N, C-alpha and C positions, 0 to 999 in steps of 0.2 A: 269681459266678453267671453262667452263660451260658444264657439262655432266650429270646433273640430270634433270628429268622431274617431274614437280609438277602440281597437280591440286588442287587449293586451298592450304591447308596445307599438303596435302598427297603426298608422294613420289610415283609416278606411273612409275618410270623408268623401261625400259625393254631392251632386246637385240637390239631392233631397235631404241632406243632413240638416236636422233642426238647429236653430241657433237660440241662444239664451243671453239676454242682457240683464245685468243686475246692478242696481244703484242703491247704495246703502249710506245712510247718514246716521251718525252716532253722536248723541249728546252725552258727555261724560263730565263728572265733577270729582275732584280729588282734594282732600284736606290733609295737610301735614300737621300732626300734633306736636312734633318736636321729638328729639331723642331718637330719630330714625323711624318713628311710627307714622303710618298714614292710612287713610281709608278712601275708597273710591266707589263710585256708582256710575253705571252706564246704561243707556237705553237706546238701542238702534232702531231705526225705521227704514224700510226699504220698499223698492218696487222692482219686481222681477217680471220680465216679458219673455215668453217662450213662443217662438215662431216655428211650428212643426214642419213647415214646408209643404210642398205638394198641394198648394191651394187651400190648406186647412187654416181656419181662422186662428189668429194669435190668441194666446191666453196670458192673462196678467194676474199677478199676486202682489198685493200691497198691504202693508200693515207694519206693526212693530215686530222687532226681534226679541231675543231673550234679555230681560232685565237682569243685570248682574250687580252684586254687592261684593266688594273685595276689601282686603286688608293687606298691608305690606310692611315689611321691616327692612330698612336700609342699614347695613352693618357699619356704614360711615358714622352712625350714631355711637359706635363703640370706639373706633380708632380715628375718628375725625375725617374731615373732608378736604384735606390738603390736596393740592392739584394732582400730584402723582400717586396718591393713595387709591386703591381700588374701590369702586362703587359696586358693592355686592348687595343684591336685594332678593328677598323671597316674598312671593305674593300668593295668596289663597283667595279664591272667589267662588261664589255660589251663583248659578244661573237659575232663573225662574222661568216656567213655561209660558211666557207671554208671546212667544214667537208665532207668527202666522203660518198656517199650513194648508196645503191644498193638494188634491190628487188630479191627475190628468189621464184620461182614458175612459173607455167604455166599460162600465161595471160588468157587462155581460160578456166581455171579451175574455177568452181564456188566458190572455197575457196580462199579468198584473199591471195596474196603472202606475205611472210614474208619480213620484212624490216631490213636491216643491215645498221648501220651508225657508223662512227667514230665521236664521239661528237653528237650534235643534228642536224648538217647541216642546222642550222637556226640562225637568230639573237636571242640573249638571254641576260638576265640581271641577274647577281648574286650579292647578298649581303651577307655579312658574318661578324660575330662578334666572336672574340676569346679572351680568358683570360688564362694567365699563372701566376701561383702564387707559389712562393717557401715558404714552411713552415719550411724548414731547409736548411742549406747551400748546402746539397747534396740530397735534396728530395723536391718534389713539385707535382703539378698537373696542367693539362690544360684542357680546354673544348672549344668546337667550335660549333656554330650554323650557318648553311648556307642554303640559299634558292635560287634556280635557276628557272627562269621562261622563257621558250621559247616565243619569241615575233612574230614569223612568221612560215609559213609552209615550209617544205622541198620541193625540186623540184618534189618529188613524191606525193605532196599534203598531207603529214602527219605532224601533229602538236603534238609533244611529250608533255606529261603532265609535270606539275611542279615537281621539285625534291627538297626535303629538307632532311638535314642530321643533326643529333645531335650526337656529339662525345665527349668523355672524356677519359682521361688517367692519370695514375700515372707514374712519372719518378723518377729514382734514378741515381745519378752521383757518382759511387763508386770511380772513379779516374778522374782527370781533363780531360782526353782525351776520356772518355767513358760515354755514357748515355744509360740506359736501360728503355724501355717503355712497359707498359701493359695497355690495355684499351678496350673499346668497342664503337660501334656506331649503331645508329638506323636510317635506311634509309626508306624514303617513296617516291615512284614514282607514280604520278597520272596517270590515264588512258590517252592514246593517242587517237587522232581523225584523221580520213582520209576524205579528201574532197569527198563529194558525198556518203559517207558510214556512217558517224557519228562516234560514239565511237567504238574503236576496243576492242572487247570482251577480247581477250587474251593480255591485256596490263595492266600495273600498278602492283605494288607489295609493300609489307612491308617486311623488313629484319632487323635482328639484327645479328651483327657479332662481333667477338672478334679479337683484333689486338695485335701483339707483335712485337717489333723491337729494334734495337740497333743503336746508332749513334757514330761514331768515328771521333774525331777532331784532326787535325794536323795543327796548325797555321791557315792560311786562307782557308784550305781545310777541308771539312767534307764529310763523307760518311754515308749514312743511308740505312739500310736494314730492311724491314718490311714484315710481313705475315698477311693475313686476312682469317678467315674462318667463314662462316655463321653458326649460330646455330639455327636460327629460320627464316623460310621463309613462307610467305603467299601471293600467287599470285591470280590474277583475271584470271579465265579461266584455260588454260593449257599452261605452258611455260617451256622452258629450263632455268635452274637457275644455279647460280654460286655455285661451290663446294669449290674452293680455289683460292686465288690470292696472288701474291707476288709483291713487289715493291722495287726498288733500286734507289738511287739518289746520285749524286755527285755534291757538291756545292763548289764554289770558291769565296771568298770575295776579291775584288780588292779595294785597298785604293788609287789608283793613281800610276802612274809610278814613278820611281825613279827621273827622270828628272823633272817631274811635282812637286813632293814633294819638291825637292831641290829648285826649283824656288820659290815655295810658301814660303819655309823657309827663303830664301833670302829676298823676298818681306816683310815677317813678320819682319825681323830684321831691314830693311831699312825704312819701312813706318809705322810700328805699334809698335814702341818702345816708351813706355810712360815714360817720365821723372818724377821723384818725386815718392812719395808713399813709404810706408814701405814694401819693397819686399827684401827678402834675402834668401840665400841658407842655409837650416838647415843641409843638407847632400848631398855630391857629390860622384859620383862613387859607390853608394850603401853602403856607410859607415854607421855605427850605429849613432843614435842621441838620445839625452835626450829630451823626449817629454815635460816634465814639464819645463825644462829650455828654451825650444823653445817658449812656450806660452808667449804672451806679456800682462802683467797685464793692465787692463783698456781699452783694445782694443779687438774687434772681431778678432780672429786669425784663419786663414785658413791654413791648412797643405795640400799642393798640391803634391801628389805623381805622378811622371811623369817618362818617359823613352824616350830615343832617338828614339826607334823603334815604339813609340806610336804616330800615326798621329793625333788623336783628342786632344792629350795633348797640341799641339801647340795652338789650338784655345782656350782651357781652360786657358792656360797661358796668352794669349792676354787679355781675358776678366778680369782675376784677376788683371793684371797690370793696366788696365784702371780703374777699380774700386778703386784700391789702390791709384791711382793718384787723384781720386775725393774725397775720404773719408779719412780724417786723422785718423779716429777711426778704420781703417781696416789695419791689418797686414797680409802679405802673406809670408809663409815660405815654400820653395820648397825642396822636398826630391826626389833625383834621385834614381830610381830603375834600376839596371843593369840587374838582372834576379831574378828568384824566390828564389834563395839561398842568395841574398844580405842581409846583416845584417839589412839594412833599411827596408827590406820587411817583417821581422818577425812579426811586429805588425799587418800585414794585413791578417795573417792566411795562410791556404794552397792554397786557390783559389784567384788569383790576376787578377782583370779585370780593367785595367787602362782605362781612367783616374779615380783616386780615390781622393776625396776631403773630408777632415775632417773639420768641422766647430765648433769652440769653442766660447763661449760668453766671455764677459769682465771679468767674475769671474773664467774662466778656466774650465767651464763645457762644455762637448761636447754636442752640440744640434742637430747635423745632420751628417750623413755619406752618401755621394753620390758615388756610385760604377758604373763603366762603364758609366760615365756621359758624358755630353757635355756642351759646353759653355752656351747654352740657359738655361739649367737646373740650372747651377751654378749661372748665373746672376739673375735668377728668385728667387732662395732661398736667396741669399745675399741681393737682393732688399727688401725682406720682413724684414730681420733683420736690414738693414741699414736705413729703412724708418724713417724719422724724425731726423736722425743723421746729425751733421754739415758736410757741404761739401764745396768745393771751385771749382772754374772754372778750367777746365783741362788746363794744359800748352800746348803750341804748341808742336806737336810731334817733337822729335829730331832725328838726324841721328845717325849713328854709330851702333855698334853691342853690344848686351848684353854681359857683361863681362863673363857670364857663358854659354851663348848660349843654344841651345836646341838640337844640333846634327842633323843629317840627319833624316828626317821623313821617316817612313816606313809604312808597311801595318798594319792595325788594326786587330790584330789576335783574339781579344776578343770583337767584337762589341756587346755591350749590352747583353752579357751573353748567354751562351749556357746552357741548350738546349731549347731555346725559339722557337717560331713558331712551335709548335707541336714537341718540343724537337729537332728541327734541320732544320727548315727553308725550307720546301717544302710544296706544296699544295697536298692534298690527292685526286687527281682526276684520279689516275692510273686506278682504277677499274671502273671508271665512264665515260671513253672516248669512250665507245661503247654502243649503244642502239639497242635493237631489240625487235620487237613485233612478236610473233610466234603464229599466229592464228590456225595452224594445220588444 
């Protein structure tokens, strides 16, 4: 909602101040390739209504915003995604000029018309860096820096100024299915220019806003609700400014269809079963186990916590079996988790994010814990510990099925921990998909 009029830092609203309402819906898709790499695409659509006041008929603008294609790298792919390790990611995205644009005003009026757009209606480049860090199992913070630079003019000859945002928030997870966030952000929008006119006087602003939100998680589905309210605004010239905005998002994680997972599981059993190696089950069907009795003296021992419904656990298991077949000094002990109430799950605490791997040295000392991990991270860490250890050539892969199997793979309901990605996995562009310069 934009219903306040500012001149510089002063509120000059009156009964004739125009109001603007903006509703933006964004469909976005993200695919994780593994190893920290991912790609995303987003297409917003919006409806903007401007009420000029003074009995003048309202104006509407409806259509698509800027289509964006992006790629990101999460450095957890290098150092693993254990609960207290930082989640640092870099993202680069290109925006395409699919945004809707319109002008409001009399073309014969000496005062330039106002410009309404959904997005920037131009090519743009966005780069972003974000960091999420847990300082406690149920408490942490995240911060994000982003910068967007329009690369071309709109059809109306307007080139919007660069936009950069600095945001930070604290989050708490009181229960596994709920996250609460409170934070703030500082936005800077540079002046816009118009072909043949130069810099638009009534464009560009600085703004500080507070944000609060909640995230609700139910397996692969998550819902996020947020509210934002500016507490400081400083504009160039005179402009209509934001008074309040809200955002809601629905996210669904897909780990592959049941048929695809089952096929992959069969392929795993038939073609990636590694003979040899010290691999055994320490607990099946969630039963309790004796940790000290499970450790193998004189060997690096890996405790692999897995479940039938954990899709990434299949790949972690493959990697561990292969390493065990190569290194006689490595022992792998598998612990099956049926649910959070399983006796085998008690050593993991209240929050369980499979796959979980515990690594012990030859003396029985735990040297690492990998939570919500993946095969690449496990191989990388064990590669460091096994460096220089005796090894032998791998045997030819044998046929047949693992005597204990892995069960049917399912959806990954805890992929790398919530509440990451700004405590729930969506980009904060809801308030930013409309641009307008209001020269008055």
